C-alpha positions as CSV (number, residue, x, y, z in Angstrom):
1,X,0.0,0.0,0.0
2,X,1.3,3.5,-0.9
3,X,2.1,5.9,1.9
4,X,-0.2,8.9,2.0
5,X,1.8,12.1,2.4
6,X,0.3,15.2,3.9
7,X,0.6,18.4,2.1
8,X,3.3,20.5,3.6
9,X,2.3,24.1,4.3
10,X,4.7,26.9,4.6
11,X,4.6,29.3,7.4
12,X,3.9,32.9,6.8
13,X,7.0,35.1,7.2
14,X,7.1,37.0,10.4
15,X,7.6,40.8,10.6
16,X,11.2,40.1,11.5
17,X,11.7,37.9,8.5
18,X,10.2,40.5,6.1
19,X,12.2,43.3,7.7
20,X,15.5,41.4,7.6
21,X,15.1,40.4,3.9
22,X,14.4,44.0,2.9
23,X,17.1,45.4,5.2
24,X,19.8,43.0,4.1
25,X,19.1,43.8,0.5
26,X,19.3,47.6,1.2
27,X,22.5,47.2,3.2
28,X,24.2,45.0,0.6
29,X,23.2,47.5,-2.1
30,X,24.6,50.5,-0.2
31,X,27.8,48.6,0.9
32,X,28.5,45.9,-1.6
33,X,32.0,45.1,-0.1
34,X,30.5,44.2,3.3
35,X,30.4,40.5,4.1
36,X,27.1,38.8,5.0
37,X,27.9,38.3,8.6
38,X,28.6,42.1,9.2
39,X,25.5,43.1,7.1
40,X,23.3,40.7,9.2
41,X,24.6,42.2,12.4
42,X,23.8,45.7,11.2
43,X,20.4,44.7,10.0
44,X,19.7,43.1,13.4
45,X,20.7,46.2,15.2
46,X,18.4,48.2,12.9
47,X,15.6,45.8,13.8
48,X,16.0,46.5,17.5
49,X,15.3,50.3,16.8
50,X,12.7,49.8,14.0
51,X,9.1,51.0,14.5
52,X,8.1,47.8,12.7
53,X,9.4,45.8,15.7
54,X,6.4,45.2,18.1
55,X,8.8,45.1,21.1
56,X,9.9,48.7,20.5
57,X,6.3,50.0,20.6
58,X,6.1,49.7,24.4
């Protein structure tokens, strides 16, 4: 008997995921020589101050 596989659903991206994707693209465009690790650190620091971050709205 064939195994029945369930349809895999993908999770919706979180606000953080959306922000990081856009922010990384912007940083890499502005500073093309910056490596990914440094760009990610900068994007994460920007997230902590971003108005899109629900934790900064307190």
